[in-house]
LOTOR-987426 format. One record per residue (C-alpha): x, y, z; residue number from 0; residue in one letter. Coordinates in Angstrom, 1 decimal. Layout:
PT   east  north     up pos code
PT      X      Y      Z NUM    A
...
END
This chain:
PT   east  north     up pos code
PT  157.5   80.0   84.5   0    M
PT  154.6   79.4   85.2   1    S
PT  152.3   81.1   87.4   2    A
PT  151.8   79.7   91.5   3    P
PT  148.6   78.0   91.5   4    P
PT  145.7   79.3   92.9   5    T
PT  144.7   78.0   96.2   6    I
PT  141.3   77.3   97.7   7    R
PT  139.8   77.3  101.0   8    R
PT  137.2   74.8  100.8   9    R
PT  133.8   76.0  102.8  10    T
PT  133.8   74.4  106.1  11    P
PT  130.8   72.2  106.2  12    W
PT  129.4   73.5  109.4  13    S
PT  128.4   76.6  106.8  14    V
PT  127.2   74.6  103.8  15    R
PT  124.9   73.3  106.4  16    L
PT  124.1   77.0  107.7  17    S
PT  123.1   77.6  104.2  18    V
PT  120.9   75.1  103.1  19    A
PT  119.2   75.0  106.2  20    L
PT  118.4   79.2  105.2  21    L
PT  117.6   77.7  101.8  22    V
PT  115.2   76.0  102.9  23    L
PT  113.3   78.2  105.5  24    V
PT  113.2   80.8  102.6  25    V
PT  112.0   77.8  100.6  26    A
PT  109.2   77.4  103.5  27    W
PT  108.4   80.6  103.8  28    A
PT  108.0   81.5  100.2  29    V
PT  106.3   78.1   99.5  30    A
PT  104.9   76.5  102.1  31    P
PT  102.8   74.6  100.0  32    G
PT  105.5   72.7   98.0  33    L
PT  106.3   71.0  101.8  34    F
PT  103.4   70.7  102.9  35    T
PT   99.4   69.6  101.8  36    S
PT   98.3   69.4  105.0  37    R
PT   96.2   72.7  106.9  38    D
PT   98.0   74.1  108.9  39    P
PT   94.7   76.0  111.2  40    L
PT   92.5   73.1  110.8  41    K
PT   93.4   69.9  112.4  42    G
PT   91.6   65.9  113.4  43    R
PT   89.9   65.3  116.3  44    P
PT   91.4   61.5  116.6  45    V
PT   94.7   62.3  116.1  46    D
PT   95.7   64.4  118.7  47    K
PT   98.7   64.1  120.6  48    F
PT  100.5   61.9  118.0  49    R
PT  104.0   61.3  118.9  50    P
PT  106.6   62.3  115.8  51    P
PT  106.8   59.4  113.2  52    S
PT  106.8   59.1  109.8  53    P
PT  103.3   59.8  109.4  54    A
PT  104.0   63.7  111.6  55    H
PT  107.7   64.2  111.4  56    W
PT  106.8   66.8  114.5  57    F
PT  103.9   65.3  115.8  58    G
PT  100.4   66.5  116.3  59    T
PT   99.0   68.9  119.1  60    D
PT   96.0   69.1  121.4  61    H
PT   93.6   69.8  118.2  62    L
PT   95.2   67.4  115.7  63    G
PT   97.2   69.8  114.3  64    R
PT  100.6   68.5  112.0  65    D
PT  102.6   70.3  114.0  66    V
PT  105.7   70.4  111.1  67    L
PT  103.1   72.1  108.9  68    T
PT  102.1   74.9  111.7  69    R
PT  106.3   75.7  111.5  70    V
PT  106.7   75.4  107.9  71    I
PT  103.4   78.1  107.6  72    Y
PT  104.6   80.1  110.8  73    G
PT  107.9   80.7  108.5  74    T
PT  106.7   83.9  106.1  75    S
PT  104.7   85.3  110.0  76    H
PT  108.5   84.9  111.7  77    T
PT  110.6   86.3  108.6  78    I
PT  108.3   88.5  107.7  79    A
PT  108.2   89.9  110.9  80    T
PT  112.0   90.3  111.8  81    A
PT  113.0   91.3  107.6  82    G
PT  110.7   94.5  109.0  83    L
PT  113.1   95.3  112.5  84    A
PT  116.0   94.5  110.3  85    V
PT  115.1   97.1  107.3  86    A
PT  113.8   99.8  110.6  87    V
PT  117.1   99.2  111.9  88    G
PT  119.3  100.1  109.2  89    L
PT  117.7  102.6  107.4  90    L
PT  117.2  105.0  110.5  91    I
PT  120.7  103.5  111.8  92    G
PT  122.0  103.9  108.5  93    S
PT  120.9  107.6  107.9  94    V
PT  122.3  108.5  111.4  95    I
PT  125.2  107.1  111.1  96    G
PT  126.3  108.6  107.7  97    V
PT  125.1  111.6  108.9  98    L
PT  127.1  111.1  112.2  99    A
PT  130.2  110.6  109.9 100    G
PT  130.2  113.5  107.6 101    V
PT  128.3  116.3  108.8 102    S
PT  130.8  117.8  111.1 103    G
PT  131.1  117.3  115.8 104    P
PT  127.8  118.9  116.5 105    V
PT  125.3  116.5  114.2 106    V
PT  128.0  113.6  115.0 107    D
PT  127.7  114.5  118.9 108    A
PT  123.8  114.9  118.9 109    V
PT  123.2  111.3  116.9 110    G
PT  125.6  109.9  118.6 111    M
PT  124.0  110.6  122.1 112    R
PT  120.8  109.7  120.5 113    L
PT  122.3  106.2  120.4 114    S
PT  123.7  106.1  123.6 115    D
PT  119.9  106.6  124.8 116    V
PT  118.9  104.1  122.9 117    L
PT  121.6  101.1  124.1 118    L
PT  121.0  102.2  127.5 119    A
PT  117.8  101.0  127.0 120    L
PT  117.1   97.1  126.3 121    P
PT  115.9   96.3  123.1 122    G
PT  113.3   93.7  124.6 123    F
PT  112.1   96.6  127.0 124    L
PT  111.1   99.0  124.1 125    I
PT  109.5   96.6  121.6 126    S
PT  107.5   95.8  124.6 127    V
PT  106.5   99.5  125.3 128    W
PT  105.9  100.4  121.7 129    I
PT  103.7   96.7  121.4 130    V
PT  101.6   98.0  124.1 131    T
PT  101.4  101.5  123.1 132    A
PT  100.2  100.8  119.8 133    Y
PT   98.8   97.1  120.6 134    G
PT  100.2   93.4  119.6 135    P
PT  100.5   92.6  116.1 136    G
PT  103.7   91.9  113.4 137    P
PT  103.6   95.2  112.4 138    L
PT  104.3   96.9  115.7 139    S
PT  106.3   94.1  117.4 140    V
PT  108.7   94.5  114.3 141    G
PT  108.5   98.3  114.5 142    I
PT  109.7   97.8  118.0 143    G
PT  112.3   95.8  117.7 144    V
PT  113.6   97.8  114.8 145    G
PT  113.9  100.3  117.1 146    I
PT  115.5   98.6  119.6 147    G
PT  118.7   98.4  117.0 148    S
PT  119.3  101.6  115.9 149    I
PT  121.6  102.4  117.7 150    A
PT  123.7   99.5  116.5 151    I
PT  123.3  100.1  112.8 152    F
PT  124.2  103.7  113.5 153    A
PT  127.7  102.9  115.4 154    R
PT  128.7  100.9  113.0 155    V
PT  128.0  103.0  110.0 156    F
PT  129.7  105.7  111.7 157    R
PT  132.3  104.0  112.6 158    A
PT  133.1  102.3  109.1 159    E
PT  131.8  106.4  107.6 160    V
PT  134.6  107.4  109.7 161    L
PT  137.5  104.6  108.4 162    R
PT  136.6  105.1  104.8 163    V
PT  137.2  108.8  104.9 164    R
PT  140.3  108.3  106.1 165    A
PT  141.7  106.5  103.1 166    L
PT  143.6  108.1  100.3 167    D
PT  141.6  107.5   97.3 168    Y
PT  138.6  109.0   98.9 169    V
PT  141.1  112.4   99.6 170    E
PT  141.9  112.4   96.2 171    A
PT  138.4  112.3   95.5 172    A
PT  138.0  115.5   97.1 173    F
PT  141.1  117.5   95.6 174    L
PT  140.1  116.3   91.6 175    S
PT  137.0  118.7   93.1 176    G
PT  133.8  116.5   93.0 177    E
PT  131.9  117.8   95.2 178    T
PT  130.7  116.6   98.9 179    R
PT  128.1  114.4   98.2 180    W
PT  129.0  113.0   94.9 181    S
PT  132.2  111.6   97.1 182    V
PT  129.8  110.5   99.7 183    I
PT  127.5  108.7   97.8 184    R
PT  129.9  107.3   95.0 185    R
PT  132.8  106.0   97.5 186    H
PT  132.4  106.2  101.1 187    V
PT  129.1  104.6  101.3 188    I
PT  129.5  101.9   99.0 189    P
PT  132.9  101.2  100.4 190    N
PT  131.6  101.6  104.2 191    A
PT  128.8   99.3  103.5 192    V
PT  130.0   95.6  103.9 193    G
PT  129.8   95.6  107.3 194    A
PT  126.6   96.7  108.0 195    V
PT  125.2   93.3  105.8 196    V
PT  126.8   92.0  107.7 197    T
PT  125.5   93.3  110.3 198    L
PT  121.6   93.1  109.2 199    A
PT  122.6   89.3  109.1 200    V
PT  123.6   89.0  112.9 201    I
PT  120.4   91.8  114.3 202    D
PT  117.9   89.6  111.9 203    L
PT  119.3   86.0  113.9 204    S
PT  118.3   88.8  117.3 205    S
PT  114.8   89.6  115.7 206    A
PT  113.7   86.6  115.4 207    I
PT  114.4   85.7  118.9 208    L
PT  112.9   88.6  119.8 209    L
PT  110.0   87.8  118.0 210    I
PT  109.6   84.8  119.3 211    S
PT  109.9   85.9  122.7 212    A
PT  107.8   87.9  122.0 213    L
PT  105.4   86.2  120.0 214    G
PT  105.6   83.6  123.9 215    Y
PT  104.6   85.9  125.6 216    L
PT  101.0   87.2  123.1 217    G
PT  102.3   89.7  121.7 218    Y
PT  102.9   88.9  118.5 219    S
PT   99.5   87.3  115.8 220    A
PT   96.9   86.1  117.9 221    P
PT   95.5   82.4  117.5 222    P
PT   95.7   80.4  115.6 223    P
PT   98.4   81.9  113.4 224    T
PT  100.8   79.8  113.3 225    P
PT  104.0   81.8  114.8 226    E
PT  107.3   80.4  115.9 227    W
PT  106.7   82.0  119.4 228    G
PT  103.3   81.4  119.7 229    L
PT  103.7   77.9  118.7 230    L
PT  106.5   78.1  122.2 231    V
PT  103.9   79.1  124.2 232    A
PT  100.8   76.8  123.3 233    E
PT  103.0   73.7  124.2 234    G
PT  103.6   74.6  127.4 235    R
PT  100.5   72.9  129.0 236    R
PT  101.3   70.1  127.8 237    Y
PT  104.9   69.8  128.2 238    L
PT  105.0   66.8  130.6 239    A
PT  103.1   64.6  128.3 240    T
PT  103.7   66.3  124.8 241    A
PT  107.3   67.6  125.1 242    W
PT  107.0   67.8  120.7 243    W
PT  104.6   70.3  121.2 244    L
PT  107.5   72.8  122.6 245    T
PT  111.0   71.2  122.1 246    T
PT  110.9   71.1  118.1 247    L
PT  109.8   74.4  117.1 248    P
PT  111.7   75.7  119.3 249    G
PT  114.8   73.5  117.9 250    A
PT  113.7   74.6  114.8 251    V
PT  114.3   78.5  116.4 252    I
PT  117.5   77.7  117.6 253    L
PT  118.8   75.7  114.9 254    L
PT  117.8   78.8  112.3 255    V
PT  119.4   81.7  114.7 256    I
PT  122.9   79.2  115.3 257    L
PT  122.7   78.9  111.1 258    A
PT  122.6   82.9  110.7 259    L
PT  125.8   83.0  113.4 260    G
PT  127.8   80.7  111.2 261    T
PT  126.7   82.4  108.0 262    V
PT  127.6   86.1  109.3 263    S
PT  130.8   85.1  111.1 264    R
PT  131.3   83.4  107.5 265    R
PT  130.8   87.0  105.8 266    V
PT  132.4   89.3  108.0 267    L
PT  136.1   87.0  107.5 268    A
PT  135.6   87.4  104.3 269    S
PT  135.3   91.0  104.2 270    N
PT  138.9   91.1  106.5 271    R
PT  140.6   89.4  103.4 272    I
END
């Protein structure tokens, strides 16, 4: 008898569009010069407040700078800061989660109470505190946003570690004579990291939103740096006459966040199968 045919699940079009958008955004961050030949910091006064057109897809601002060019060059600033935030939350939260899951009730209680304290404080408020204490800038913003996400990573990693530790093959590894940390390193952590990776994608979207909000308030990169939140803030004065200065950079932020959410849900669904 022949083997039954393999059923191939088609990738939804929303996931395909999301992946394509994220690939484009990564390309903007890595090589912005491939997508525009204009200078993001210098403009032509004769071209100021030009509406969107084939010559300027996102229009121009009050100094005659091409808005799309500034969005493209601002991608690296926003993505790098968001990546720093995710790295801070992932590394510190993962260490706390692993220690809480494998080190006994005392360490577990201490780690979870620390995460409860962080969860009780809004992430945006923590970010503002850090930036106010150490001064505005991408480094302080990234660290502040990352500290706000430590508790979530810690709780998710702890839950996954406890789930994996209860599996039969992990118990068999302990009975076979392997050391405790060898089992944790070889069996527990590799099989618990899937949900954390999915959470990192979700947290990246939250980090981009928070960093853009802080940039809007003036806590991130100083002008004339083309940072996404700052671009939205610069256009608010001219919202009645030049709607594209705020609307189109804001639409890019929204689409990137939606794309990250779509991809993270797809990754999570794949891990559950």
